[in-house]
N, C-alpha and C positions, 0 to 999 in steps of 0.2 A: 718540597725542595725544588730548586731551579725555576721552571716555568709551570709548575704544577697547577697554577690557577689561570694561566694564559689560555686563550682560545684563538683559533684561526679567525680572521676577519669573517663577518657573516656571509653565508652563501659561498664560501671559499674553502679549499682544503689546504692542508699545510704545504702540499706539493705545488700549489699554485702561487705561493708567496714570491714577491719580488726580492731582489738582492737587498735593496734598502730595507724592507720590511724584515727580512731575516736578520740583517745587521742590528736593527733596533731591538728586536726580540732577544738576540744573543747578549746584547749589552745588559738588557733587564735581567736575563737569566743569570748572568755571571754575578750580578749584585745579590740576586735572590738566592744564589747558591751559597754565597758567603754567609748571608744572614741566616739561611735555614740551617746550614752545617753548624754555625756558631751557637745559634739559639738551642738547637737540639742538644749539643754537647754541653752547653751551659746548664741546661736543666738537669741532664744526667750527672753533670759535675757537682752541682748543688746536692743532689740526692746522695751521690757517692761520698761527698765530704761529711754530710750529716751521719752517715752510716758508719764511716771510719771513726769519727769523733765519738759517737755513741758506743761503738764496740770497745774502745779503749778507756772509756770513763764509766763503765759499769751501767750504761743506759740512762745517764742522768742528763736531762734536757734543761741546761742553764748555761749562762754566758761564760762562766769561768772555765767549765770543762769542755766547751766547744770552740768559740771564737778566741777565748783566752788561753787555750791549751798551747803548750810549747811547740807542738808540731803543726799548728795552724798555718804559718807562713809556707812550710815546705809542702803541705797539701795543696794550697792555693797555687803555688808556683807550678806544681806538677800538673794540676788541672788545666791552668792556662796554657801551659807548654803543649799538653795533649790537644787542646782546642785549636791552637795555632797550627800545629802539624796536621790536624785533620783537615782544616780549611785549606791550607796550601796543597796538600796531597789530593784532596777532592777536586780542587780547581784544576790541578795539573792533569788528573785523569780526564776531566771533562772538556778541557780547552780544545785538544785536537778535533774532537767531534764538533764542537761548536764552529771552529774555523771551517770544517768541511761543510756544515749545514749553511753557513753564510755564503760559501763559494757557489752553491747551487750545482755542484758537479753531481753526475750520477754515482750511485754507491756500487762498488765492486764487492766481491766476496769478502775481502779482508775488512772493508768499511762496515759491511753488514755484521760481521762477527764482532767488530770492535763496539758497535752500538749495542748489541745484545749482551756484551760482557760489562757494560757500564755498572749494573747493580752489583755484580761480583767484585769488581775492582773497587767500588766504593766500600764494600764491607771490608776488604783488605786494608784500605787506607785508614779506616776507623780502628781496626785491631792494631795497626802499626802505631797509630797516634796514642792509643791508651797504653801500649808497651813502652813508648818513649815517656810517657807521663810517669811510669813506675821508675824509670831510670833518673828522670829529673827529681823525683822525690828523694831518691838515694843520694843524689848530688847535693840538693838543697838542705836536707835535714841536718841539724846540728848534733842531734843525739840519736844514734842508730843502734837499735837492738834487733836481734833475730826476729823477735815477735812483731815489732812494728813493721819491719820490712816485709815479712811474710803477710801480715794482716793487710797492709796497704796494697801489695801486690795482688792478692786474692780479691780484695774489693774492687781494685781497678780493672782486673781481668773480667770480673763478672760484669762491671759497668760496661766495658768495652764489648762484651758479647751481647748485652741487651741493647746497647746503642747500635751495634752493627746489624742486629736483627731489624730494628726500626729503620735504619738507613737502607737496608736491602729492599724493604717493601716501599719505602718512599722513593728511592732511585728508579725502581721500575715505573712508578707512575709518572715521575717527573721526566723521564727520558722518552715519553710517548711521541712527542713531535719529531724527534730524531728517528725513532723507530718507523714512524709512518713513512717518512721520506726515504729511509734506507731500505725498507721491505716493500716499497711500492711496486717495483718490477719483479721482485722475487720474494714473495710472501713466505713466512715461516710455514714449513711443511713438517717439521719435527720439533719436539719440545726442547727448549733450552732451560728455561727456568719453570719447573712445573708448579701446579697449584699445591702439591704436597710441600714444596719448599716454603710457600707462604704460610701454610698451616703449621709447619714446623716453627716458623718465626713467631706465630701467635702463641703456640704452646711454650716456646722457650721464654718469651718475655712475661707472659701472664702467669706461668706456672712454674717452669723449671728454675729459672734465676731466683725468684723469691724463695721457693722451697729449699733450694740448695743453699742459699744465703742463710736460712734459718738453721739448717743442719750444721753449716760451718760455724756459725755463731755459737750454738750449743756445744758443738765439738771442741771449739777453741777454749770455751770455759771449762769444759770437762778436763781438757789436757793441761789447763793452767796457763795457756798463752794469752787468754783474755780474762780480765777481771769479772767476777760474778755480778749479776744484776743487784743494783742498790736501789732500794725504795720499792713502794708498792706497784709501780709501773715500770715494766721493762721497755723503755722507749726505743731501744735499738730494734727489738722485735716489732713494736708498733709501727715505726717509721718504715722498716723493711716491708711490712704488709701493705702500708699506704703506697709505697713506691711500686710495689708489684701491682697493685690495683690501678695506679695512674698509668704506668707504662703499658699494662695489658690493655687498657682502654685505648690508648693511643694506637697501638699496633693492630688492635681489632678493627678500629675505624678505618685505618689505612688499608688493611687486607680486604675489609668489607667493600670499600670503594674500588679497589683494584680488581675485585671479582665482579662487583655489580655494574660497574661502567661498561665493560665489553658486552655484558648480557643485556644492559638497557639499549646499547647501540643495536644489538641484534634484534631486540624486540621491536624497536622502531623500524628497522629495516624489514622485519617480517610483515609488520603491518602495512608497509608501503607495497610490498610484493602481493599481500592479500588484497590490496585495492587495485591491483593490476599494474603497478609500476614495476616492470622487469628490469629497470636500470638501476634499482636500489643496490648500493654496495656500502660495506662498512670498511673503515680504516683498519688495516692490519697493523697493530702496534704491540701486541702482547706476545711474549716468547714462550708462554706456557700453553697448556691444552687449549686455553681460550683463543690463543693466537691461531692455533691450528684450525679451531672451530670458525674463526673469523674468515680465514682463507678458504675453508671448505664451503662456507656460506656463499662467499662471492663466486666460487666456481659453480656451485649449484644454481645460483641465480642466472649466471652467464649461460649455463646450460639450458635452463628454462627459457630464457630469452631466445637462444638459438633454436630450441625446439619449437617455440611459438612462432618464430619467423619462418622456419621450415614448414610448419603446419599451415601457416597463412599462404605461403607460396604454394604448397600442395593443394590447399583448397581453391586457390585461384585458378590452378590448372585443371582440376577435376571437379570443382564444386564443393560447397560446404557439406552437402549431405553425403556424398561419396567419401570425402575426406573422413567424416565422422564414422562411417561405416568401416572404412579401411582400418581406422584406429581401434575400433571396437572388435572387429573380427580378426585382425592381424593378417599375417602373410598367408596366401593361399589362393587358389582359383575358385573363389566363391561366386555363386550365381543361382538364379531361379527362374522358372517360367511364370509369367504374369500378364494379365490383361492390361494393356497400356494405350493411352493416346499418343499419337506421334505427330509431330509438326516439323515440316521441312521448309525452309525458306532460302531462296537463292537469288543473287543479283543477276540481272540481265546485262550481258555485254561487259562483264568485268575486264576481260582481256583488252578490249578496245579502249575502255576507260583508262587502264593502266598505261597504255601505249601513248595516250594523248596528253598526259600531265606528269608532273613531278611524282616520283615515288612516295615522298613524304606526304604529298597531298592525298595520294590514294590511300595511304595507310590511315591518314585522319579520317577520311570518308568511311573506310571500313570499320574504324573504331567507333564512330558515331552510329553506324548501322548496327554493330554488334551490341552496343550499349542499349539501345532501344529494344533489341531482341531479348537481351538478358533481363532488362527491367520488366517487360511485359510478361515473359515466362514466369518470372519469380512472383509477379503479382497474382498470377493464376496458379500457384503452387506447383509449378512445373520444374523441370530441371534441364538446363542446357547440357546435353550430353557432349557436344563437341562444336568447335568452330573449325571449319575446314574450308581454307581458301576464302571464297566470297559466300560461303553458305553456312547455315547453322542447323543443327538437328537437336530438337527439344522433345522431351518425353514427359508424360503425366501419368502418375500412378506408380512409378518406380523411379528411384529406389525406396521412396516413401509412398505408402498406399494413401490415396485420397478417395472420397466417396463417389465422384463422378469423372473419371479421367477423361472420357471422350468429350463430355461436355466442357470440361476445362480447356482441353485442346482447341475446341471449336470457338469458345469465347476468346481464348488467347489470339487465335487467327484473326478474328474480326477486329479485335483491339489493336493488334500489331499492324493491320492494313491501314487503319487510321493514323497510327503513329508514323508509319514509314512514309506517308505523304509529305512529311517535313524534309525528306531528303531528295536531292536532284538525281535520283536513279530509278530504274524500273526494276521490278522484282516479281517473284512468283512464289505463292505459298501453297503447300499441299498438306492435307490433314487426313490421317487414317486412324484405325483402331483395330486392336486384335490381340492375339496371344504372341507374346514375344519373350525371348530369353534376355534377361538383364543380369549382368555380372562381369567378372573379370575374364578377359580373353587375351591370349598371348602365350608367352613362355613363362616359366617360374622365375627366370631372372629379370623379365621385363614384360608387364602386361598393363592393360588399361581397362577401366570400366566402360562397358558399351552396351547397346541394345541391338539385337539381331533378330530378324524375323520378317515375315511377309508384310506386315504394316509398315515396316520401315521402307521396303522396297516400293510399296504402293504410294506412299506419301511422297517419295522422291520423284516418282513418275508424274504424279499429279502436280508437283511443283514445276517440273519441266514443262508440262502442257500449260500451266497457268502463266508462265512468262510470256506466252504468245497469245493469250486469250484477252478479250475485252475486260472481263473480271478477273483480276489476277489471284484470286483466292478460291481454291477448289477442294472439296472434301469428298471422300468416298462414302458409299452407302452404308458400309459397316460403322463408320464414325457417327452417322446420323441416327442409324437404328439404336444405338446404345446411348444416345445423348440426352434422352428425356426431354424436358422443357426446351433445352437449347435447340432442339431440332426445329421448332416452330419459327426460327429465325433464318432458316435456310430453305431453298427451293431447288428441285430437280431441273436439270437442263438436258437431260438425255443420258445415254450410255456410251461407253467407250471401251474398247479392248486395249488396255494399256500395254506398253512394250514389255515382253517377258512374262505376261500373266496369262493364264489359261482361260479365264472367263471375263465376260464384259463386266465393266464396273459402272454403276450409276453414279453420275457426277452431280454434285450440289454446289450451289453458290450462296453467299449471304443475301438475304432479301434486300438489305439496305444498299447494296452495291449494284442492284439490277435496275436498269431504266424502265419507265413506264412503257406499256405496250404501244402507246401512240407515238413514241419517240422513234425516229427513223433508225436510231443506232441499236434498237432492241435486237435486230437481226444478227448483230455482231457481238452479242453478250459473251460468247466464248468462241469468237471467230477462229475458225479452223479446229475447233476442239472436236467435233463430231463429224465422222465420215463413214458411211452416209448419214444424214440426219434422220433419227428414228422418231424420238419423241421428246418434246420439251414441255416444261411445266409453266410456260408463260401463257396467261389467260388469252383466249382467242386465237392462238397460233398453234398450228400442228407441226409446221416444219420451219427450219431456220436456214437461210442461205449461209453457207459456211466456207471459210477459206481453207485451203490445204495446209496441213501442219506436217513438217518433217518428222519422221519416225526414226 
């Protein structure tokens, strides 16, 4: 009925239609409504006519006792009258909602209720039309008896009941475009027309009406109001059974599609969500439990989308690994001691750089710097614990354990030194290794994942010294001792008592970054790093002239 077979233009929803498109569809729907209501009632009318005639002629299926019967004109007039009334009233109910649909105005509460009430109002118009049909028969019949009036009235009321059940299911399906638009901003959150109502319609049309009709037919014959069956076949009972089968098939198909369509939409949407598309939504057009399910699905997917965006933002702030651990462990001050490689990298003179250029240019430079750091650390299975100002702290071995955390940190330092040559800034890298605490630190209402321990302090001091050294990459002896094969790529350049530490630290630099002994600049490999010069690992040299380094 109406535009039951219309669809919104491809890749567009009903709410995106233009006024012209809505007007065109409304005109089509008006004509389709008249045809659908008329054809449905004509079919029911023919069935009812046959049953009335067969009931009063003893079940004889022949021309003289059906079309040639005296009451034939009156029955036809009554059915046509009911048909016209049904079409007129059905369109009258539907027209205001069509005008609103064409206008494109948003739906208020009253409009939403009016759209949801369309199926119920269509049922009412169908019952009224068949009631008027009974009155038309009384007026048109030339010979009236109590038996014929009662018989026609009962037959027409049963036909009206069956027709109204079919209309109810059909109207719900036909009004979907209106419901989609009306419920867009305020979807159904409670049941208006439940699935039970549809199941009742199926039962009524396919079982109740035919069975009650058989009981009334036999009861009327028993009471003498209807003539007994004549001949070997009671065509009244046979036609009633066939009518029940046909009407039942119609309503089962309609109800099946009314239930299956929303479920198919949901299944397709679920498949999209399963494929990672969290923008998937279904149109809410059903006023039954299925409509509530449609709305609930949309709310759920919106919640998943928001959760995923929050998780992504969270992961960008704290790192993917920490985000996963936080979601896995839940709220709490979780942490543990672990052996970890630590790398600290800091830009030289960032304050003067910021003072000499536009802030946006400075931010662009810092973003390029941090992008390289994050890429290198990730390549070596490390975790950037924090970006702080113009520096970054990376750890290896926590929060996810790896086989060689010290070696990974040293390899990352060498790789990072090569990559950072692309940028027009100076920097210093320090690498250390040792037992550290890794976990949540702060207050219950606000904390962050961090790494605390002596290795963190040591690598920060090494980074500070590296910023003023000829080779801007320095590693502590603990990192080299635990590094395995990676230690072969590093050489000692002496010892140094770092600020705030109780014992001297032997300092190492990458072999690839140290000049050959014959080069005049060898004496400045770590210019100012050692004071006084004690022992260096450069072949043929025992001491290096060093610059003083501020402590």
